[in-house]
N, CA, C and O atoms as a GROMACS GRO file, in nm:
protein
  332
    1VAL      N    1  -3.590   7.159  -1.054
    1VAL     CA    2  -3.458   7.151  -1.120
    1VAL      C    3  -3.481   7.120  -1.269
    1VAL      O    4  -3.417   7.181  -1.355
    2ASP      N    5  -3.571   7.028  -1.301
    2ASP     CA    6  -3.602   6.994  -1.440
    2ASP      C    7  -3.715   7.070  -1.506
    2ASP      O    8  -3.744   7.055  -1.624
    3GLY      N    9  -3.780   7.158  -1.419
    3GLY     CA   10  -3.892   7.243  -1.473
    3GLY      C   11  -4.022   7.168  -1.471
    3GLY      O   12  -4.121   7.226  -1.515
    4SER      N   13  -4.031   7.047  -1.423
    4SER     CA   14  -4.158   6.978  -1.417
    4SER      C   15  -4.248   7.037  -1.307
    4SER      O   16  -4.198   7.097  -1.212
    5ILE      N   17  -4.378   7.021  -1.320
    5ILE     CA   18  -4.473   7.068  -1.229
    5ILE      C   19  -4.569   6.959  -1.188
    5ILE      O   20  -4.627   6.891  -1.272
    6SER      N   21  -4.585   6.943  -1.056
    6SER     CA   22  -4.685   6.843  -1.003
    6SER      C   23  -4.790   6.914  -0.937
    6SER      O   24  -4.767   6.975  -0.832
    7ALA      N   25  -4.917   6.912  -0.998
    7ALA     CA   26  -5.030   6.982  -0.944
    7ALA      C   27  -5.093   6.902  -0.828
    7ALA      O   28  -5.076   6.781  -0.818
    8HIS      N   29  -5.162   6.973  -0.744
    8HIS     CA   30  -5.243   6.919  -0.636
    8HIS      C   31  -5.166   6.832  -0.541
    8HIS      O   32  -5.217   6.731  -0.493
    9GLN      N   33  -5.042   6.873  -0.513
    9GLN     CA   34  -4.963   6.793  -0.420
    9GLN      C   35  -4.948   6.868  -0.278
    9GLN      O   36  -4.871   6.821  -0.193
   10GLY      N   37  -5.018   6.975  -0.254
   10GLY     CA   38  -5.004   7.047  -0.134
   10GLY      C   39  -5.014   7.193  -0.161
   10GLY      O   40  -5.069   7.233  -0.263
   11PHE      N   41  -4.965   7.272  -0.073
   11PHE     CA   42  -4.962   7.416  -0.102
   11PHE      C   43  -4.849   7.483  -0.029
   11PHE      O   44  -4.801   7.437   0.075
   12ARG      N   45  -4.806   7.597  -0.090
   12ARG     CA   46  -4.691   7.677  -0.027
   12ARG      C   47  -4.751   7.814   0.025
   12ARG      O   48  -4.843   7.876  -0.028
   13ILE      N   49  -4.684   7.847   0.132
   13ILE     CA   50  -4.714   7.977   0.188
   13ILE      C   51  -4.582   8.052   0.171
   13ILE      O   52  -4.480   8.011   0.227
   14LEU      N   53  -4.582   8.161   0.094
   14LEU     CA   54  -4.454   8.243   0.074
   14LEU      C   55  -4.457   8.364   0.161
   14LEU      O   56  -4.557   8.436   0.162
   15PHE      N   57  -4.353   8.387   0.232
   15PHE     CA   58  -4.343   8.503   0.323
   15PHE      C   59  -4.251   8.605   0.268
   15PHE      O   60  -4.165   8.572   0.186
   16GLU      N   61  -4.263   8.725   0.308
   16GLU     CA   62  -4.167   8.838   0.267
   16GLU      C   63  -4.024   8.790   0.320
   16GLU      O   64  -4.006   8.729   0.426
   17GLY      N   65  -3.930   8.826   0.235
   17GLY     CA   66  -3.793   8.793   0.271
   17GLY      C   67  -3.742   8.659   0.224
   17GLY      O   68  -3.625   8.626   0.242
   18GLY      N   69  -3.831   8.580   0.163
   18GLY     CA   70  -3.787   8.447   0.100
   18GLY      C   71  -3.817   8.333   0.175
   18GLY      O   72  -3.790   8.224   0.125
   19SER      N   73  -3.874   8.340   0.300
   19SER     CA   74  -3.900   8.230   0.382
   19SER      C   75  -4.036   8.166   0.324
   19SER      O   76  -4.118   8.231   0.260
   20ARG      N   77  -4.049   8.033   0.356
   20ARG     CA   78  -4.177   7.971   0.309
   20ARG      C   79  -4.214   7.855   0.403
   20ARG      O   80  -4.135   7.807   0.485
   21ALA      N   81  -4.337   7.814   0.385
   21ALA     CA   82  -4.393   7.694   0.450
   21ALA      C   83  -4.453   7.606   0.335
   21ALA      O   84  -4.521   7.657   0.246
   22VAL      N   85  -4.426   7.469   0.339
   22VAL     CA   86  -4.489   7.385   0.240
   22VAL      C   87  -4.568   7.294   0.319
   22VAL      O   88  -4.515   7.248   0.420
   23LEU      N   89  -4.688   7.258   0.289
   23LEU     CA   90  -4.768   7.157   0.355
   23LEU      C   91  -4.820   7.064   0.253
   23LEU      O   92  -4.865   7.104   0.145
   24ARG      N   93  -4.812   6.938   0.287
   24ARG     CA   94  -4.863   6.835   0.189
   24ARG      C   95  -4.906   6.711   0.277
   24ARG      O   96  -4.853   6.693   0.386
   25LEU      N   97  -5.001   6.628   0.228
   25LEU     CA   98  -5.030   6.510   0.282
   25LEU      C   99  -4.942   6.394   0.225
   25LEU      O  100  -4.908   6.392   0.106
   26SER      N  101  -4.908   6.300   0.313
   26SER     CA  102  -4.827   6.186   0.270
   26SER      C  103  -4.902   6.061   0.321
   26SER      O  104  -4.941   6.053   0.438
   27GLY      N  105  -4.920   5.965   0.230
   27GLY     CA  106  -4.992   5.843   0.267
   27GLY      C  107  -5.076   5.791   0.153
   27GLY      O  108  -5.092   5.856   0.050
   28THR      N  109  -5.130   5.673   0.172
   28THR     CA  110  -5.190   5.617   0.056
   28THR      C  111  -5.345   5.605   0.073
   28THR      O  112  -5.420   5.580  -0.022
   29GLY      N  113  -5.387   5.625   0.196
   29GLY     CA  114  -5.539   5.619   0.213
   29GLY      C  115  -5.598   5.756   0.251
   29GLY      O  116  -5.526   5.856   0.257
   30THR      N  117  -5.725   5.759   0.275
   30THR     CA  118  -5.789   5.884   0.324
   30THR      C  119  -5.779   5.898   0.476
   30THR      O  120  -5.792   6.008   0.530
   31GLU      N  121  -5.756   5.788   0.543
   31GLU     CA  122  -5.735   5.792   0.695
   31GLU      C  123  -5.595   5.765   0.732
   31GLU      O  124  -5.527   5.683   0.671
   32GLY      N  125  -5.554   5.832   0.831
   32GLY     CA  126  -5.415   5.806   0.886
   32GLY      C  127  -5.305   5.863   0.797
   32GLY      O  128  -5.190   5.818   0.804
   33ALA      N  129  -5.339   5.966   0.710
   33ALA     CA  130  -5.236   6.030   0.629
   33ALA      C  131  -5.150   6.120   0.724
   33ALA      O  132  -5.199   6.172   0.824
   34THR      N  133  -5.026   6.134   0.687
   34THR     CA  134  -4.932   6.220   0.760
   34THR      C  135  -4.933   6.357   0.689
   34THR      O  136  -4.922   6.368   0.567
   35LEU      N  137  -4.950   6.464   0.778
   35LEU     CA  138  -4.933   6.601   0.725
   35LEU      C  139  -4.786   6.631   0.737
   35LEU      O  140  -4.729   6.623   0.846
   36ARG      N  141  -4.724   6.666   0.628
   36ARG     CA  142  -4.577   6.697   0.638
   36ARG      C  143  -4.580   6.855   0.617
   36ARG      O  144  -4.651   6.914   0.536
   37VAL      N  145  -4.492   6.911   0.702
   37VAL     CA  146  -4.485   7.050   0.708
   37VAL      C  147  -4.328   7.084   0.687
   37VAL      O  148  -4.243   7.047   0.768
   38TYR      N  149  -4.299   7.153   0.581
   38TYR     CA  150  -4.152   7.196   0.559
   38TYR      C  151  -4.144   7.346   0.575
   38TYR      O  152  -4.218   7.422   0.512
   39LEU      N  153  -4.058   7.385   0.657
   39LEU     CA  154  -4.035   7.526   0.690
   39LEU      C  155  -3.897   7.569   0.651
   39LEU      O  156  -3.798   7.504   0.684
   40GLU      N  157  -3.892   7.680   0.580
   40GLU     CA  158  -3.766   7.732   0.540
   40GLU      C  159  -3.755   7.879   0.568
   40GLU      O  160  -3.849   7.954   0.545
   41ARG      N  161  -3.641   7.920   0.616
   41ARG     CA  162  -3.616   8.063   0.644
   41ARG      C  163  -3.487   8.099   0.561
   41ARG      O  164  -3.380   8.039   0.569
   42TYR      N  165  -3.513   8.203   0.481
   42TYR     CA  166  -3.395   8.250   0.402
   42TYR      C  167  -3.294   8.330   0.489
   42TYR      O  168  -3.333   8.425   0.556
   43VAL      N  169  -3.171   8.293   0.488
   43VAL     CA  170  -3.067   8.374   0.544
   43VAL      C  171  -2.955   8.390   0.448
   43VAL      O  172  -2.901   8.292   0.398
   44ALA      N  173  -2.916   8.517   0.419
   44ALA     CA  174  -2.817   8.540   0.320
   44ALA      C  175  -2.682   8.477   0.360
   44ALA      O  176  -2.602   8.440   0.274
   45GLY      N  177  -2.661   8.468   0.484
   45GLY     CA  178  -2.540   8.394   0.535
   45GLY      C  179  -2.418   8.484   0.528
   45GLY      O  180  -2.412   8.579   0.450
   46PRO      N  181  -2.324   8.451   0.608
   46PRO     CA  182  -2.320   8.338   0.697
   46PRO      C  183  -2.389   8.372   0.842
   46PRO      O  184  -2.409   8.285   0.927
   47GLU      N  185  -2.421   8.502   0.857
   47GLU     CA  186  -2.495   8.532   0.983
   47GLU      C  187  -2.625   8.453   0.994
   47GLU      O  188  -2.700   8.443   0.897
   48GLY      N  189  -2.653   8.398   1.108
   48GLY     CA  190  -2.781   8.327   1.125
   48GLY      C  191  -2.771   8.181   1.092
   48GLY      O  192  -2.861   8.107   1.130
   49LEU      N  193  -2.667   8.133   1.025
   49LEU     CA  194  -2.662   7.988   0.988
   49LEU      C  195  -2.635   7.896   1.098
   49LEU      O  196  -2.657   7.776   1.082
   50THR      N  197  -2.589   7.945   1.212
   50THR     CA  198  -2.559   7.856   1.324
   50THR      C  199  -2.666   7.864   1.431
   50THR      O  200  -2.656   7.796   1.534
   51GLU      N  201  -2.766   7.942   1.410
   51GLU     CA  202  -2.878   7.965   1.504
   51GLU      C  203  -2.954   7.830   1.519
   51GLU      O  204  -2.966   7.752   1.424
   52ASP      N  205  -3.004   7.804   1.643
   52ASP     CA  206  -3.088   7.689   1.667
   52ASP      C  207  -3.209   7.691   1.572
   52ASP      O  208  -3.282   7.790   1.568
   53PRO      N  209  -3.230   7.585   1.495
   53PRO     CA  210  -3.346   7.587   1.397
   53PRO      C  211  -3.479   7.616   1.461
   53PRO      O  212  -3.556   7.690   1.399
   54GLN      N  213  -3.515   7.564   1.582
   54GLN     CA  214  -3.637   7.597   1.636
   54GLN      C  215  -3.656   7.737   1.665
   54GLN      O  216  -3.765   7.792   1.648
   55HIS      N  217  -3.547   7.802   1.710
   55HIS     CA  218  -3.550   7.949   1.745
   55HIS      C  219  -3.556   8.026   1.611
   55HIS      O  220  -3.634   8.120   1.599
   56ALA      N  221  -3.479   7.989   1.514
   56ALA     CA  222  -3.475   8.058   1.382
   56ALA      C  223  -3.608   8.041   1.313
   56ALA      O  224  -3.647   8.135   1.244
   57LEU      N  225  -3.680   7.938   1.322
   57LEU     CA  226  -3.799   7.914   1.256
   57LEU      C  227  -3.934   7.954   1.336
   57LEU      O  228  -4.046   7.941   1.286
   58ALA      N  229  -3.913   8.001   1.457
   58ALA     CA  230  -4.029   8.024   1.542
   58ALA      C  231  -4.126   8.129   1.477
   58ALA      O  232  -4.247   8.108   1.481
   59PRO      N  233  -4.077   8.239   1.419
   59PRO     CA  234  -4.182   8.332   1.354
   59PRO      C  235  -4.252   8.258   1.240
   59PRO      O  236  -4.371   8.281   1.222
   60ILE      N  237  -4.186   8.169   1.160
   60ILE     CA  238  -4.251   8.108   1.054
   60ILE      C  239  -4.347   8.004   1.109
   60ILE      O  240  -4.458   7.990   1.058
   61ILE      N  241  -4.308   7.930   1.213
   61ILE     CA  242  -4.403   7.839   1.276
   61ILE      C  243  -4.525   7.898   1.324
   61ILE      O  244  -4.634   7.843   1.306
   62ALA      N  245  -4.512   8.017   1.389
   62ALA     CA  246  -4.627   8.095   1.443
   62ALA      C  247  -4.720   8.145   1.337
   62ALA      O  248  -4.842   8.137   1.348
   63ALA      N  249  -4.654   8.202   1.227
   63ALA     CA  250  -4.736   8.254   1.123
   63ALA      C  251  -4.813   8.136   1.048
   63ALA      O  252  -4.930   8.149   1.012
   64THR      N  253  -4.741   8.026   1.028
   64THR     CA  254  -4.813   7.924   0.959
   64THR      C  255  -4.925   7.865   1.049
   64THR      O  256  -5.032   7.829   0.999
   65GLU      N  257  -4.902   7.856   1.178
   65GLU     CA  258  -5.017   7.815   1.267
   65GLU      C  259  -5.127   7.908   1.257
   65GLU      O  260  -5.241   7.862   1.246
   66ASP      N  261  -5.106   8.040   1.260
   66ASP     CA  262  -5.210   8.144   1.257
   66ASP      C  263  -5.290   8.124   1.126
   66ASP      O  264  -5.412   8.133   1.125
   67LEU      N  265  -5.222   8.099   1.020
   67LEU     CA  266  -5.293   8.087   0.886
   67LEU      C  267  -5.367   7.958   0.866
   67LEU      O  268  -5.476   7.954   0.808
   68VAL      N  269  -5.306   7.851   0.914
   68VAL     CA  270  -5.366   7.716   0.883
   68VAL      C  271  -5.437   7.655   1.002
   68VAL      O  272  -5.535   7.584   0.981
   69GLY      N  273  -5.396   7.678   1.119
   69GLY     CA  274  -5.464   7.627   1.244
   69GLY      C  275  -5.449   7.477   1.251
   69GLY      O  276  -5.548   7.406   1.266
   70ILE      N  277  -5.325   7.425   1.239
   70ILE     CA  278  -5.298   7.287   1.253
   70ILE      C  279  -5.341   7.233   1.389
   70ILE      O  280  -5.407   7.130   1.398
   71LYS      N  281  -5.304   7.304   1.493
   71LYS     CA  282  -5.339   7.252   1.632
   71LYS      C  283  -5.484   7.242   1.646
   71LYS      O  284  -5.531   7.141   1.698
   72ALA      N  285  -5.561   7.340   1.604
   72ALA     CA  286  -5.704   7.334   1.626
   72ALA      C  287  -5.773   7.220   1.543
   72ALA      O  288  -5.865   7.153   1.588
   73ARG      N  289  -5.721   7.204   1.419
   73ARG     CA  290  -5.770   7.103   1.332
   73ARG      C  291  -5.737   6.956   1.371
   73ARG      O  292  -5.815   6.863   1.346
   74THR      N  293  -5.625   6.941   1.429
   74THR     CA  294  -5.573   6.804   1.455
   74THR      C  295  -5.580   6.769   1.601
   74THR      O  296  -5.567   6.652   1.636
   75GLY      N  297  -5.600   6.868   1.688
   75GLY     CA  298  -5.594   6.844   1.836
   75GLY      C  299  -5.457   6.811   1.890
   75GLY      O  300  -5.444   6.780   2.009
   76ARG      N  301  -5.358   6.816   1.810
   76ARG     CA  302  -5.212   6.789   1.853
   76ARG      C  303  -5.148   6.920   1.900
   76ARG      O  304  -5.174   7.026   1.844
   77LYS      N  305  -5.064   6.913   2.003
   77LYS     CA  306  -4.991   7.026   2.058
   77LYS      C  307  -4.865   7.052   1.974
   77LYS      O  308  -4.817   7.165   1.970
   78GLY      N  309  -4.816   6.957   1.911
   78GLY     CA  310  -4.686   6.972   1.830
   78GLY      C  311  -4.670   6.857   1.743
   78GLY      O  312  -4.752   6.765   1.740
   79PRO      N  313  -4.555   6.863   1.666
   79PRO     CA  314  -4.533   6.745   1.571
   79PRO      C  315  -4.474   6.626   1.644
   79PRO      O  316  -4.422   6.637   1.755
   80ASP      N  317  -4.486   6.513   1.576
   80ASP     CA  318  -4.437   6.385   1.630
   80ASP      C  319  -4.287   6.373   1.601
   80ASP      O  320  -4.211   6.315   1.678
   81VAL      N  321  -4.248   6.430   1.487
   81VAL     CA  322  -4.115   6.416   1.438
   81VAL      C  323  -4.062   6.558   1.397
   81VAL      O  324  -4.132   6.631   1.326
   82ILE      N  325  -3.944   6.594   1.441
   82ILE     CA  326  -3.876   6.718   1.392
   82ILE      C  327  -3.739   6.674   1.341
   82ILE      O  328  -3.659   6.614   1.413
   83THR      N  329  -3.716   6.707   1.212
   83THR     CA  330  -3.587   6.685   1.158
   83THR      C  331  -3.523   6.800   1.102
   83THR      O  332  -3.410   6.790   1.053
   0.00000   0.00000   0.00000
């Protein structure tokens, strides 16, 4: 909004069509940090705006997993929190 840039705060994966994944670490130490994953799917609307988020984001979730390998790296089957 204000044009500021924060370097080294994570990374973005941009997909065709305007969807994206943003991954960043959250925490103060080197151990026990939380990996935050933000997923966005662009929909011109209003079509698709009432779709279940997990279903709507499924292709972005799969593509992000293929690229990053979160499950293999962390040994977790899924997220602890979904909002």
